[in-house]
C-alpha positions as CSV (number, residue, x, y, z in Angstrom):
1,M,47.7,116.5,-34.2
2,T,47.3,118.0,-30.7
3,D,45.9,121.5,-30.1
4,A,48.4,124.2,-29.1
5,P,48.0,125.1,-25.4
6,R,45.8,128.2,-24.7
7,R,47.5,131.3,-23.4
8,T,46.2,133.7,-20.7
9,A,46.0,137.5,-21.2
10,L,49.3,137.7,-19.1
11,D,51.3,135.3,-21.3
12,A,53.7,138.0,-22.6
13,T,54.1,139.4,-19.1
14,H,55.2,135.9,-17.8
15,R,57.7,135.5,-20.6
16,A,59.1,139.0,-20.1
17,L,59.6,138.0,-16.4
18,G,61.6,134.9,-17.5
19,A,59.0,132.4,-16.3
20,T,59.5,128.7,-16.9
21,M,56.3,127.8,-18.7
22,T,54.5,124.5,-18.7
23,D,51.4,122.9,-20.3
24,F,48.8,122.6,-17.5
25,A,45.3,121.3,-18.4
26,G,45.6,122.6,-21.9
27,W,47.0,126.0,-20.9
28,D,50.5,127.4,-21.1
29,M,51.1,128.5,-17.5
30,P,54.1,129.8,-15.5
31,L,55.6,127.0,-13.4
32,R,58.1,129.3,-11.6
33,Y,59.9,132.6,-12.1
34,S,62.8,132.2,-9.8
35,S,63.1,129.3,-7.3
36,E,60.0,127.4,-6.1
37,R,61.3,127.7,-2.5
38,E,61.8,131.5,-2.7
39,E,58.3,132.0,-4.1
40,H,56.8,129.7,-1.5
41,V,58.5,131.5,1.4
42,A,57.4,134.9,-0.1
43,V,53.8,133.8,0.2
44,R,54.2,132.5,3.7
45,T,56.0,135.6,5.0
46,R,55.2,138.5,2.6
47,A,53.0,138.1,-0.6
48,G,52.9,136.4,-3.9
49,L,51.1,137.2,-7.2
50,F,49.5,134.5,-9.2
51,D,47.9,134.2,-12.7
52,L,45.0,131.8,-12.3
53,S,43.2,132.7,-15.5
54,H,43.1,129.0,-16.5
55,M,40.2,128.4,-14.0
56,G,36.8,127.9,-15.5
57,E,33.9,130.3,-14.8
58,I,30.3,129.4,-15.4
59,T,27.6,131.9,-14.7
60,V,24.1,130.7,-13.6
61,T,21.2,133.2,-13.8
62,G,17.5,133.2,-13.4
63,P,14.7,132.9,-10.8
64,E,15.6,129.2,-10.2
65,A,19.4,129.5,-10.4
66,G,19.8,128.6,-6.8
67,A,17.4,125.7,-7.1
68,L,19.3,124.4,-10.1
69,L,22.6,124.5,-8.2
70,D,21.0,122.8,-5.2
71,H,20.0,120.0,-7.5
72,A,23.2,119.8,-9.4
73,L,25.7,120.2,-6.6
74,V,26.1,118.6,-3.1
75,G,26.0,121.9,-1.2
76,N,23.2,124.1,0.0
77,I,23.9,126.8,-2.5
78,G,20.4,128.4,-2.5
79,A,20.9,129.4,1.1
80,L,24.1,131.4,0.3
81,K,23.8,135.1,1.0
82,V,24.6,137.6,-1.8
83,G,28.3,138.4,-1.6
84,R,29.3,135.1,0.0
85,A,31.1,132.1,-1.5
86,R,31.1,128.4,-0.7
87,Y,33.4,125.5,-1.3
88,T,31.4,122.6,-2.7
89,M,31.5,119.6,-5.1
90,I,29.7,118.3,-8.1
91,C,29.2,114.5,-8.0
92,G,28.0,111.8,-10.4
93,P,24.9,109.7,-9.7
94,D,27.3,107.1,-8.2
95,G,28.6,109.7,-5.7
96,G,32.0,110.0,-7.5
97,I,33.6,113.5,-7.5
98,L,33.5,115.2,-10.9
99,D,35.1,118.4,-9.5
100,D,35.5,120.5,-6.4
101,L,34.2,124.1,-6.9
102,I,33.8,127.5,-5.4
103,V,30.4,129.1,-6.0
104,Y,29.9,132.8,-5.5
105,R,26.5,134.4,-5.1
106,L,26.8,137.6,-7.1
107,A,23.1,138.7,-6.9
108,E,19.8,137.3,-5.8
109,R,19.4,135.5,-9.2
110,E,23.1,135.2,-10.2
111,F,25.8,132.8,-9.3
112,M,29.3,132.2,-10.6
113,V,30.7,128.6,-10.4
114,V,34.5,128.4,-10.6
115,A,35.7,125.0,-11.8
116,N,39.2,123.6,-12.1
117,A,40.8,124.1,-15.5
118,S,41.0,120.4,-16.3
119,N,37.3,119.8,-15.4
120,A,35.7,123.1,-16.7
121,Q,34.1,121.4,-19.7
122,V,33.0,118.4,-17.6
123,V,31.3,120.7,-15.1
124,L,29.6,122.8,-17.8
125,D,28.3,119.6,-19.5
126,A,27.0,118.2,-16.2
127,L,25.2,121.4,-15.3
128,T,23.7,121.6,-18.8
129,A,22.5,118.0,-18.5
130,R,20.9,118.8,-15.0
131,Q,19.3,122.1,-16.2
132,A,16.1,120.7,-17.5
133,G,13.0,121.8,-15.6
134,F,14.6,124.8,-14.0
135,D,14.0,128.4,-14.9
136,A,17.7,129.2,-15.1
137,A,20.3,129.9,-17.8
138,L,23.9,128.8,-18.0
139,R,26.7,130.9,-19.6
140,D,30.2,129.7,-20.3
141,D,32.3,132.6,-19.1
142,R,35.7,131.0,-19.3
143,D,36.8,133.7,-21.9
144,A,35.1,136.5,-20.0
145,Y,37.5,136.6,-17.0
146,A,41.2,136.8,-16.2
147,L,41.9,135.8,-12.6
148,I,44.8,137.3,-10.6
149,A,45.5,136.3,-7.0
150,V,47.5,138.1,-4.4
151,Q,48.2,135.9,-1.4
152,G,50.1,136.2,1.8
153,P,50.2,138.2,5.1
154,E,51.0,141.5,3.3
155,S,48.2,141.1,0.7
156,P,45.6,143.2,2.5
157,G,48.0,146.2,2.8
158,I,49.1,145.9,-0.8
159,L,45.5,145.8,-2.1
160,K,44.4,148.7,0.1
161,K,46.8,150.9,-1.8
162,L,44.8,150.3,-5.0
163,T,41.1,150.2,-3.9
164,D,38.7,151.9,-1.6
165,A,36.6,148.7,-1.3
166,D,36.0,147.7,2.3
167,L,38.6,145.0,2.6
168,D,38.5,145.0,6.4
169,G,34.8,144.1,6.2
170,L,35.3,141.4,3.6
171,K,35.1,138.1,5.3
172,Y,36.9,134.9,4.2
173,Y,34.9,133.2,1.4
174,A,33.1,136.5,0.5
175,G,33.3,138.7,-2.6
176,L,32.3,142.2,-3.5
177,P,32.4,144.2,-6.7
178,G,34.9,147.1,-6.6
179,T,37.5,149.0,-8.5
180,V,41.2,148.0,-8.2
181,A,43.8,150.3,-9.8
182,G,41.0,151.8,-11.9
183,V,39.9,148.3,-13.1
184,E,36.4,146.8,-12.4
185,A,36.8,143.6,-10.4
186,L,35.1,141.0,-8.3
187,I,37.2,141.1,-5.2
188,A,37.1,137.7,-3.4
189,R,38.7,136.8,-0.1
190,T,39.6,133.3,-1.3
191,G,42.7,131.4,-2.1
192,Y,44.5,128.0,-2.3
193,T,47.6,128.7,-0.2
194,G,46.6,128.6,3.4
195,E,47.3,132.3,3.8
196,D,45.1,135.4,3.8
197,G,44.6,136.7,0.3
198,F,42.4,137.8,-2.5
199,E,41.4,136.6,-5.9
200,L,40.5,139.3,-8.5
201,F,38.2,138.5,-11.4
202,V,38.6,141.0,-14.1
203,R,38.2,141.4,-17.9
204,P,41.1,139.9,-19.8
205,A,41.8,143.2,-21.4
206,D,42.5,144.7,-17.9
207,A,44.7,141.9,-16.7
208,V,48.1,143.4,-17.7
209,A,47.4,146.8,-16.2
210,L,46.2,145.2,-12.9
211,W,49.2,142.9,-12.7
212,E,51.6,145.8,-13.2
213,A,49.7,148.0,-10.6
214,L,49.8,145.2,-8.0
215,T,53.5,144.6,-8.8
216,E,54.3,148.2,-8.1
217,A,52.1,148.5,-5.0
218,G,53.7,145.4,-3.6
219,R,57.3,146.3,-4.3
220,D,58.2,147.6,-0.8
221,A,56.3,144.7,0.8
222,G,58.4,142.0,-1.0
223,L,55.6,140.8,-3.4
224,V,57.0,138.4,-6.0
225,P,55.3,136.7,-9.0
226,C,54.6,133.0,-8.3
227,G,54.1,130.0,-10.4
228,L,52.0,126.8,-10.2
229,S,54.9,124.9,-8.6
230,C,54.8,126.8,-5.3
231,R,51.0,127.0,-5.4
232,D,51.2,123.2,-5.2
233,T,53.5,123.1,-2.2
234,L,51.5,125.9,-0.5
235,R,48.2,124.0,-0.9
236,L,49.9,120.7,0.2
237,E,51.2,122.2,3.4
238,A,47.7,123.6,4.0
239,G,46.2,120.2,3.5
240,M,44.0,121.3,0.6
241,P,43.0,118.6,-1.9
242,L,43.9,118.7,-5.6
243,Y,41.6,117.2,-8.2
244,G,43.2,114.2,-9.9
245,H,45.2,113.5,-6.7
246,E,43.2,113.5,-3.5
247,L,39.9,113.8,-5.4
248,T,38.8,111.6,-8.4
249,T,35.6,110.1,-9.9
250,A,36.4,106.9,-8.1
251,L,36.1,108.6,-4.7
252,T,33.2,110.2,-2.9
253,P,33.5,113.3,-0.7
254,F,33.3,111.0,2.4
255,D,36.2,108.9,1.1
256,A,38.2,112.1,1.0
257,G,37.3,113.2,4.5
258,L,35.2,116.0,3.1
259,G,31.7,114.7,3.8
260,R,30.9,118.0,5.5
261,V,30.4,119.6,2.1
262,V,27.4,117.3,1.4
263,K,24.2,118.8,2.7
264,F,21.6,116.1,3.1
265,E,19.3,118.5,5.0
266,K,18.6,120.8,2.0
267,E,15.3,120.8,0.3
268,G,14.7,118.6,-2.8
269,D,16.6,115.8,-4.3
270,F,20.1,116.3,-5.7
271,V,22.3,114.2,-8.0
272,G,24.1,111.4,-6.2
273,R,22.1,111.7,-2.9
274,A,21.3,108.0,-2.5
275,A,24.9,106.9,-3.3
276,L,26.3,109.6,-1.0
277,Q,24.1,108.5,1.9
278,A,25.4,105.0,1.5
279,A,29.0,106.4,1.3
280,A,28.4,108.4,4.5
281,E,27.2,105.2,6.4
282,R,30.2,103.3,5.1
283,A,32.6,106.0,6.2
284,E,31.1,106.0,9.7
285,Q,31.0,102.2,10.2
286,D,33.9,100.7,8.2
287,P,36.0,103.3,6.3
288,P,38.3,101.4,3.8
289,R,41.0,104.1,3.8
290,K,41.5,107.5,5.3
291,L,43.3,110.6,4.1
292,V,46.3,111.4,6.3
293,G,49.4,113.5,6.4
294,L,52.9,111.9,6.3
295,V,56.1,113.6,7.4
296,A,59.4,112.1,6.4
297,E,62.1,111.2,9.0
298,G,64.7,111.2,6.2
299,R,65.3,113.4,3.1
300,R,63.8,111.4,0.2
301,V,60.7,112.9,-1.4
302,P,57.6,110.8,-1.9
303,R,55.5,111.3,-5.1
304,A,52.0,110.6,-6.1
305,G,51.4,106.9,-6.7
306,Y,54.1,105.6,-4.3
307,P,52.9,102.7,-2.1
308,V,52.6,103.3,1.6
309,V,53.6,100.1,3.5
310,A,53.6,98.6,7.0
311,A,56.7,97.5,8.8
312,D,56.4,94.0,7.3
313,G,56.2,95.4,3.8
314,T,52.4,94.9,3.4
315,V,50.9,97.7,1.2
316,I,48.5,99.7,3.3
317,G,47.9,102.8,1.1
318,E,49.1,105.1,-1.6
319,V,50.6,108.6,-1.7
320,T,48.4,111.1,-3.6
321,S,50.7,114.2,-3.3
322,G,54.2,114.7,-2.0
323,A,56.9,117.4,-2.0
324,P,59.6,118.9,0.1
325,S,58.0,121.3,2.6
326,P,59.9,124.7,2.8
327,T,58.0,125.5,6.0
328,L,58.6,122.2,7.8
329,G,62.1,121.7,6.3
330,K,61.4,118.1,5.4
331,P,59.5,116.1,2.8
332,I,55.7,115.7,3.3
333,A,52.9,113.7,1.7
334,I,49.2,113.3,1.7
335,A,48.1,109.6,1.4
336,Y,45.1,107.3,1.6
337,V,46.0,104.6,4.2
338,D,44.0,101.7,5.7
339,A,42.0,103.0,8.6
340,A,44.0,100.9,11.1
341,Y,47.1,103.0,10.3
342,A,45.4,106.4,10.1
343,A,45.7,107.6,13.7
344,P,48.4,110.4,14.2
345,G,51.5,108.9,15.7
346,T,50.9,105.3,14.3
347,A,54.2,103.5,14.3
348,G,55.8,101.5,11.5
349,V,54.4,103.4,8.5
350,R,56.8,103.7,5.6
351,V,56.7,104.9,2.0
352,D,58.2,102.7,-0.7
353,I,60.5,105.0,-2.6
354,R,61.9,103.1,-5.5
355,G,62.3,99.9,-3.5
356,T,63.5,101.5,-0.3
357,H,61.0,101.7,2.6
358,E,61.5,105.1,4.1
359,P,60.0,105.8,7.6
360,Y,57.3,108.4,7.9
361,E,55.3,109.8,10.8
362,V,51.5,109.9,10.4
363,V,50.1,113.3,11.3
364,A,46.7,115.1,11.2
365,L,46.1,117.5,8.3
366,P,46.9,120.3,7.7
367,F,50.6,120.4,8.1
368,Y,50.5,124.2,8.3
369,K,47.9,126.6,9.8
370,R,48.5,130.3,9.6
371,Q,48.4,132.4,12.8
372,K,45.3,134.6,12.7
């Protein structure tokens, strides 16, 4: 007997809006409300509203909270200023990626770790196992927050109607406590779409009121509710990795081209250091495969797991994510390919789509970068 999917505080709202729901990492989540393309274009040109309450929040407090996170994660978290956030990863002793995370420093002795829904328990268990010897406490806050995101070029103007928080002074990857539509929130300038935007951490009891206030404030700006489907095409165009696709326990951050998140210069030892140093040297001298972008010459859409082949049919890689790109107007993919085929413009690269070798152009990631 399988457990019924969990529902967010906004479940009834999604159903009233006619959302197509799907099971995602044990949660019943909106896949789309109208068309994926319309929702995608709204975020790129106006604004979109997302329920991300399935994400997993873990609070770390105490005099040595920063030291614990420096030991447990690959980033230099103890150096983070209060009010700032950092993208980082938690790795196994073998250097394999357990999850990619965002960590917010809420106060001198308080951090919030935000894990992917599918890995929240894994991250909590790993942090708990690495806690010994540190004067720090862990709290599972997955039920303490609802998370609502407003993303897109119109999002600052929409949010300004509902808060007197200093949004203009709020940098990318920073967060501040404030009130939005009368609701207490952590207002973070973060997102997973490649656009400017905000993520609002609030009490679940306040989620519906906040969603409705944002919907009303964004009506004239063309704000639309958005599901997980367009979130995936938005992050794909922005070249952002998705756990389980570009990132897995079989890969290190260096394999994924994200070695920059590993901070060897920080004080003290951290889990996976030796394995990651070896991975860094391998990536520099003889990388087995590299993560690249692929743009279709035809119309057929590549999917995760499809082989990437050379002109003679030799398998040289594998697609990790693929979809039609509403912004580029053609199918795109992210793939790991042999280093010899990873340079942008490399000729003869194809994707095996059900037996047909479709031509693709190798490009540098990301596919899309917003104008600032």
